[in-house]
Every structure is written in structure tokens, then in C-alpha cells.
C-alpha positions, -999 to 999 in steps of 0.1 A, spaced: 793 866 32 762 846 21 748 877 5 781 885 -12 783 850 -28 746 849 -38 747 885 -52 779 878 -71 764 847 -87 732 866 -96 752 894 -111 770 869 -133 736 857 -144 725 892 -151 757 899 -172 750 867 -192 714 879 -197 726 913 -209 748 895 -235 720 872 -244 691 897 -247 699 913 -281 703 879 -298 670 866 -283 651 893 -302 667 890 -336 690 860 -341 678 832 -318 642 831 -331 656 825 -367 674 793 -356 660 758 -362 657 743 -328 648 707 -316 612 700 -305 624 696 -269 636 732 -267 619 748 -237 601 782 -238 624 811 -233 609 818 -199 624 786 -185 660 798 -189 660 827 -165 641 808 -139 664 778 -141 695 800 -141 683 821 -112 678 789 -91 711 775 -101 730 807 -93 712 809 -59 722 773 -51 759 777 -61 761 810 -42 750 792 -11 775 764 -19 803 789 -22 793 804 12 792 770 28 827 762 16 840 796 27 824 791 61 835 754 67 869 752 50 900 747 71 927 772 71 945 771 37 918 750 22 900 777 3 924 784 -26 915 756 -50 878 755 -44 873 792 -48 897 794 -78 876 768 -95 844 785 -85 855 818 -100 868 800 -131 834 784 -138 816 817 -133 839 832 -159 833 803 -183 796 807 -177 798 843 -190 821 832 -218 794 807 -230 768 835 -233 793 856 -252 802 827 -275 767 814 -283 747 846 -282 771 874 -284 791 860 -313 761 840 -325 783 809 -328 767 776 -316 799 757 -325 820 780 -303 793 776 -277 799 738 -277 836 742 -270 831 768 -242 803 746 -227 827 716 -227 852 737 -207 824 750 -184 812 715 -177 847 704 -168 852 734 -145 818 728 -128 826 691 -122 860 701 -108 844 728 -86 817 703 -74 844 677 -64 865 704 -47 835 718 -28 824 683 -18 858 676 -4 853 705 20 816 699 27 795 673 10 763 695 11 782 722 -9 789 696 -36 753 684 -37 742 720 -43 760 718 -77 740 688 -89 712 708 -105 739 729 -123 755 698 -137 722 683 -148 712 716 -164 745 719 -182 740 684 -196 707 695 -210 722 728 -223 750 709 -240 725 686 -258 705 716 -268 735 736 -279 748 706 -300 714 701 -315 711 737 -325 746 737 -340 738 706 -361 704 718 -372 718 751 -384 751 740 -399 
């Protein structure tokens, strides 16, 4: 099951990358971005590590949850994966930084809820979401800055 969760998360990342790729070549380079925007290579590295960590977290919850305790944590987990893809579609696919801000707000809420739910089953599973939360905070600041600079 560890491989199932990790591969699922990496596939979500791959789907997001497929949505993102066309815009990276044509649209994204034309945007005004803040000076603190990292090089493009940082994004796939960061996301790969995050998806690996949350895949492991999901497996830990699956492995350690008491009977009947998996419903909410895994529902929230799959919700945040869906919102992750939705952000790629909103920001890059639709080329809408403003819509990206709204989807990212929902994603952050879902990730925080997932983190708390996972931590209630196994504290270590919640801690594995900390890099994700921190990265989303940075991504939100970047998304908002790009929206404001290009409005």
C-alpha cells in the first residue's frame, strides 16, 4: 500500500505538470513576476518531495488507523489531491492567476484539515504535511504577487 499511495501522489503531480507544461513555454514567461520567484526547476523538485512525503503520510494513516477511523482522513486526502490538480488547471490551464488564488485558498484549507485529521490518527503523519503547508504558503504569496503585478 505504501507504493500505491506514493505512486498515486506522484501521478497527481504528473497530471499537474502535464496541465502546466504548455503554459510554461508560452504564457508564464510573459508574466511579470516578483524578484523572489524561484527558477522553474525548483517547482518539480519541491512538488516531488512533497508528494512523496504526503504519500508516506497517507500510508501511515492507512496502516495505523483504528477500524472505522479512515473515512474522514482519506476523504480529506483525496479532496486536497483534487484541489491540487484544480489549481494547476486554474492558474496554468486557464491562465488565470486570480482563479488560482481562490483555488489555492480552498487547497490550503483542505491541506490543513487533512493535516489535522492525519495527526489525530498518527502524529508523524501530520508532521509529514508540514513542508506542504509551508510550500503552499509560499505558493500563495507568489500567486497573489503574480496576479497583482499582471492585473
